[in-house]
N, C-alpha and C positions, 0 to 999 in steps of 0.2 A: 499636559505629558505628549508630546508627538506620535502617532502610530508610528508603530515599530516597524509595520512593513515597508515603511518611506525608504527604510535603508536597508533594504532587503535584495536588491537588486545595482550591476554596474552595466551601464551602456543597455539598457532593457533586457540583461541576462540575470535571471535568478540565482542567485548565490545557493550555494549546497549546506546542508543545517551544519557542518563540522567549522565551515568557516563562520559562518553565520552566528556558534555558539560563542566568540568571542566580544562581540560589539551589541548584537538584536536587542532592542526594547532600551537604550544605556545611550545619552551625549555625554560624554565628558566634561562638556561645556558647564551641564548641571552641577558638577560638583568638583568647580575648581579646576576642571583639567586631567581630576585624578584619571586615568586610563582604566581604571575599576571601581564598578559603584561601589559608592559606600555603603557600611550596615547600617541603618537606618533603627538604631537600638533603643526607639520610645513607645511609649504605651498610647498614647493619642498627639494629635493635632491642633494646632489654632487655625479658627477661623476667619477670615478677613473681617467676618461683621457676620451678625444676627441671619441676617437673610443669606449668605452663603451657608451658614449651618442650617439652617431651616430647608436648603434646596438640595442638600447633601441627603439628609437623614429621608426627605421625602422618595429620593431615589432610593438609599440602602434598606428600606421599608415597603419601597413598591408602591407607594402613596400614591402615584403618577407614572406618566408613561418619558421614559428619557428621551429629549429632544434626541434630534438629529446630529446633532454639532454639543450634544454635551456629555462632557467626562463624567466618571463619576468620581465625586472629591472624596480628600480624605477622611477620615474623620477619627478610627479607632484600628487598631491592630490586630485586633481580633475580628475585624471587617476586613481592613485592606493597607496593606503597610507599600513602599516603594523597592524594596528589597526583593520582599514576595512577588510584586506587580512584574519584576525584569524578568526574577525566574520563570514563573510561568510562562511569560511571555517565549521564551526559549523552549521551555518545557513540548510546546506546540508543535515545533518544528519535526522532528524527525517523523511525529506522526499523523503531520497535517490534520492536527483539530483546530476546530476553531477558538476552542477556548481549554484551560486548564486551571486544578485547583491545586495546593500544595496543602499537606497535613504533618501533624506531628507524628508519623509513623503509616506502615505498611494498612496497619490491620485499623486504623484510624481514615483512611481515606476507602476501604471493605465498608466498616460498619456505616459510616456516614452517610456513602452514595445509597446502601443497601435501606438505610430507614429514610433518606429521601425518592427513596422510587416505590418504597412498598407500602403496604397497607394492612392492618388485621383483617384477616381470611384469605389474604394472598398465596399463591404457592410459589416456589422456586425452583426451578427444574435444573439441577445441574450434578458439572460432570465428578467424579471419584478416581483416584485419588486428587484431592487438593493440600494446600497446604494446614497444616493443625490445628493454627490458629482460627482458620477462614472453616476450616471441616466443625469445630465446637461454634461457633458463632453463628452458623447456617443452621444446624442441628440441636443446640439447647436457648443462644442469647433471643434467636429470631422466635421461636416458641413461646416464648414470655408474652411477645406481643401479638398473638394471635397470626403469625405468620411460619404455615409450612414449609419444611422442605425437600425434595424427592430427589435420590442421585441416581444416576443412571451410570452403570459399571462401564471401565475399560473397554471391557469385550463388544458395548454397545453397538449395534449397528443401526444404520439410518434410521430403518423399519424400526428396530425397538426405541429407540428414541420417539420416535411416531407414537407408536403404541403407547410408550410409557406419559407421554402429552394429550392421547385422544382417553387416556382413565383418568385424567385430572377433570373435576368437576367445572362446566362449561361457565365462564367468566373468573376465573380462579385464577389458572395460571396468569402470572404478571412480568415473572424473568425469566431469564434460562442465560445461568452462570457458569461460566468453565475456567478451566485454571489450564492454558496449555502453553508447551509441553507440563504435562503433568510433573508435581513434584512428590514422589521423588523417581517417580518411573521412567519419565521422557515421553510416557504415550501423549500422541496428537487426537486432537479432538478436531473434527472436522468445523471450520469455523462459517464456511457458504452454507451446510447443513445446519448448521444452529440459525444462522441468520434470516434461512426461508422457514423454518419453523416457528420462529419468531414474531415473523411478520404471517405467514399463514393462521398463527391463533389471536393477533390483534386484530383489534375493533376500534372503531372510531373512540369509542368511549371507555376502554379498554388495553390501553396501548402493552404490548410483552415486551420491556429491554432486554436486549440482550449483551450481557456484559461479560468481559475478558479481561483476566487477571493474566497480566503479558508480562511478569516480571524475571522467567527464568531466559528468556532468549529478549526482552528488553526491546525497546525502541530502534535499534539500531536494525535486528538480522529479522522483525516480526511485524506487519504493519495491521492490525484486528480494525480496526475503522475503514478500511479497503475494503475488506469483507465482510463488512454488514454490520459490524457491532456497531454499539449504540455509547457503550463508555468502555475508555480501556482505562485499566490500576495497574497500581504500580506501589512495590513495596520501593521505595528511593532509596531505602538503607543499603542495597543491594548495588546492583550495576550503576545504577544513577548516582549513587553519593563514590561507592568503587573503594572506599582507602576505609571502611571497617570502624569511621570515627565519626557516623554521628545517625539517628533513627528519622526517618522522613518518609512520606507517602506522596502519590498523586494519583489524579484521577483526570482525564479527557472527555472533552466528547464535544456537543453543538450548545450555541451560546442559550440556546432554550434551559437542556438539559444541567449546564452547569450553572444557569440562575437558583435550582431545584435544592441540587448539592453545594451551591457555597451558604443557602438561607439553612441548609440546615446546619453546616461546619459551622457559623454562626451565633448560631445557639448553642450546638452542642460545645463550642470551644475547641477543636478539633484540627483548627492551623499549625501551620508550621510555624516556627520563630524567627525572627529576622537572622540570627546569627547561624542560623542553621538552614538558610536559605541562602546567605552568601557563600557557605561552606557547597551549597549543592551547585552552583554556576562555577565554582573553580576545578569541583568537578565535571560539570557538563564538556569543559573545554578539552579535556581527553578521553572521553566516554567513546569515542569509534577507535581511537587506537587501544586501550584497554581492552577494549572487547574484540577485537579482530588479532591481538598479540594471542589473549587467552584460549579463544576460540582454535587459534593455529597451534597450541601447544597442547588441545586439550584431545584436538585429531589424532598428534603422533602418540597418545598418552592411551586415550582409548584402545586404538591398531594394537598399543603392545599388548593391553591387557586380556585385550581378547586370546591372545594366541598362550596370554601363563596358562599352565597348566594348575595352578590352583584359584582361575578362574572356571567360574560355572555359567557366567551368562555376563553380557555388558548389555549395560542400557543405553546408547547412544545412538543419534537421528541418523550417522551413517551407516549404522548397521542394522539394519531395519530389511534385510535380504531375506525372502520366503512372505513377507509381508506385502503386499502390493498396495492394500489399501494407507497402510502406512507411512507406503514409498510416494504414493499418491499425493495425501496432504504434505507430505514433507516439501513437494515440489511445486506446488500451489503457493503455501503458505511462507516458509521459510529461506531466509537468504542466507543461512550458514547452521550450522549443528549446535553450535554456541562452545559455551565450556564448562556446561553439566554432565559429571558421569554418575551414573549408580550402575554397580555390578555386585553379584552374588559370589562370595568367597564360598569356595568348598567347603563344607562343612557343615556351623551353624553360628548360632551367636557366639557360644563361646570361642572360635575361629576369629570373628570379624571383632571381638575384641581382642584377642591377642595381638590381630593385625593391627587396629587402634591404637591401642597402647603402645607399639613398637617403631611409629611415627616417630620422626625428629625434625627435616623442615618442613612437611604439612601439617597444620596444627589441628589438634583435636578439638574443633567446633562450631555451634551452626550457625547458621548465616551463608552469606553465598555473595557473589559479584566482587569480593574485593579483589586489591591487587594480590594479597597472600592468599596461597592454597589452603584450604579448610577441607577435614574431612568430619565426617559423623554415621551413627547409626540410626538412622530412620525410625528403625521399629521401636527401641526403649527411648529415643530424644524426641524429633522433630513430628511425630505421630505417635508417642508413644497415650494419646487418650483415644485412639481407634480402637476398638476390640480389636486381638487376635484373630477371630472371626473374618472381618470384614479387612483387616491387612491382607488377607491371605487371598480375600478376594479381589483386592486390589491389585494385588502382584507386590506386595511388600514380604518381603520374607526375614526370617530372622538375619540369613545370611547378608543382607543387602547392606555396602555398604557406599555411601553417597560423596562425591568427589567434587567442590567446586575450583576448578583450576583454576590459578592466578597468571601473574608475568614472571616469575620467575624461568630458569632456565629448565626447558622442559627432560633435559638429559639428568640434569641434580635433580626433579620429580622423579623421574624413572629408578634413579639408582636408589631412593628416601623406599618408594615401593619396592622396588627389590630385597630391599635387608630387610622392609617387613614381612615379606612374605614367606623369608628365608627364616625370621622368628616363628612365623606360624608353624613349618615342619610340615611334612609331606604327608595327609591324611595317609593310613593305610591301604584304600580302596585304588587311590593316585598310585600308590607304588606297587601295589599289585599289577596292575593297569600296565606301568611303565617295565616292569620286568617281562610282562606279556609280551 
């Protein structure tokens, strides 16, 4: 297989990712001129001879160094597969990563990466809130492996994060893990500050990895590797897949770290399958178009929600007035506010449920980043395994509703939201205020 980078330029000019997504890493001549790569639906691959099989396994298991012009051969689809190699080459483009790995789910990407880079006795300093599954893995599953998770609250300043890191026993801090924007509050974490913190506590014998879950803004609107992250993670189910028809995950990093992560993937068996890999390649071709359209609609809807009498507060990345710290992070890190909106409806859980039950065009379902708009109740759904006390501390309220805006007409979405508000009715306190 030739180097994909050989086809990334025209007349010496590097092409943009949205252009390269159509062909990068693939030559039609390899497959009878097929303009799209085939699905290599196979479990194993035939060696030309025994010597080739020996050489491939030596590289696969790290028994010797790879030669300067030597390529890793195809062995078995748990290790490598042409469909996934093309996909992983394309996944590197938006983040300008050296290497990528695809996984069977977002949680497979997260769990495999953390288990590859941590060991018993380590401590992970992580942001809060994170996705409910990530929260459970950090606080409960890692504990079984002798790894401790220490969370810092959304309101924590850089100085408070520094104090928490300083309180960890010397030599135990091994990772700073953040999800930004936070799910579901859209709170932003300062990537530059976290990268500096990781470097401050790293030693030649004990590196401190900085790992970022970039699912909410995706590779189009935020690039954590450019702000010092060592590894970027995605639930590829979301924007990368974008059609609510697949489950997948991805990790991107340097060649050196990806070697460790891919080795763990091999033995855990958490790789993506070829058919899902092919579907992801299809979706990557329209990633920028989908994300930009959804973000344009989300801005209109978020502004409309902010003015609605039944909305107590909106959580959206252009609604940061009065919070200069968050505004500064947004300006430095984000290329768009994206298409995720959370808002607090006036009232409580009962009002939130009545609103959700009244939606017609917007579907009541978890997940995000698809072509269709979705709504859910974080407190009792995606983040229900977090205690009510911790939810309150994280800013997750009983009246919070999370919206993932899709590519429908925004006026139709606002029409649906409007009739759902009408179904809720006007709380008495609002009626009194309007009468006054």
